[in-house]
N, C-alpha and C positions, 0 to 999 in steps of 0.2 A: 501558399508560402504568403506570413503575414509580414507586414513592416512594420520596424519598431523606431522610432524616433529616438536619436543619440543626442542632438545636439538640443540646447534650451533656448529659450527667446519668447517675444511675447505671441500669447495666444489670443485667439477671437472662437466665438462658441455661435455653430453653424446648427441648424435642426434639420437632420436627415431624416427621411421618413416617419419626421413625428418626432423623432428623438435629439437631445441635444446631445451634439459631438464637438468637442473640442479639437481645435485645430492651430496648429503653427500660421504663424500671421502671414509667413512667404509663399505656403502652402498652393498650389492649385485645389481645385473640388478634388479632382482624380487622386491625388498624392494626400490629401485627408481623410478622403475614405477608405483608401488603403490601408494608412498607418490606424485607423480605427477598425480595421478588421475584415472592411465589405470584399467580397470577391466578387460578387457580380453587378453588374450595374443596370441592367436591365434584359431584356432577351430579344430574340431575332424576329422580326417579325412575322419572318416565310417558316422559320423551322421551330422556334420556340426552344429554342436552345440559349443558356445563358450568354450576355454577352459582358465582356470582360476587358480593359486595357491591355493592350501589349504593346506601342510603341512611346507614347506620354507626349508626343510632339504633333497630335492631329492628324494624321493620317490612316489610322487601321480601323474609327470610328467604334472601337471595342467601349469607348466609355459614354456613350449618348446616354442621357437621364435628364430631369424636368429640374432648369436652376429658376428659382426665382418666375414660376410659372413660364417659363421659355421651353416648350419641350423640345428632343431633340439638340440639346445642348454639349457639345463635348465639354466633360467634367476636364480635362486636361489642359487645356485652353483657357479655363475660368477661372479666377484667382478669389481666394476666399475673402471675405468680410463678414465683419458680426452683425449677426442677424441673417446672412444668407440661409435659405428655404431648398435642399434637394430630396427631388422625390425619385429614386433609383427604379422600384419597380422588379429588382433583383431578388426577392427573395432571400435577405440576409439575416430574416431571423434564426 
């Protein structure tokens, strides 16, 4: 399922896996990635299976990615800001 933004407002530009992504200024990294069509945020270290957010409140750890060089960041708890750099490792090509 892909989220679609229905409310306009101010936006910021972030970089996700080297590509520019426009995000609503009030988004978290996780909601910005979901709105941009990203389904996987990384892979499970033990199983290699894709990770994806399930709760969006910091409990499930399915949204772990690297944010501004900090690996293991919970994307659902990170607010976006202009120039933020995100690496998912999620195979979203």
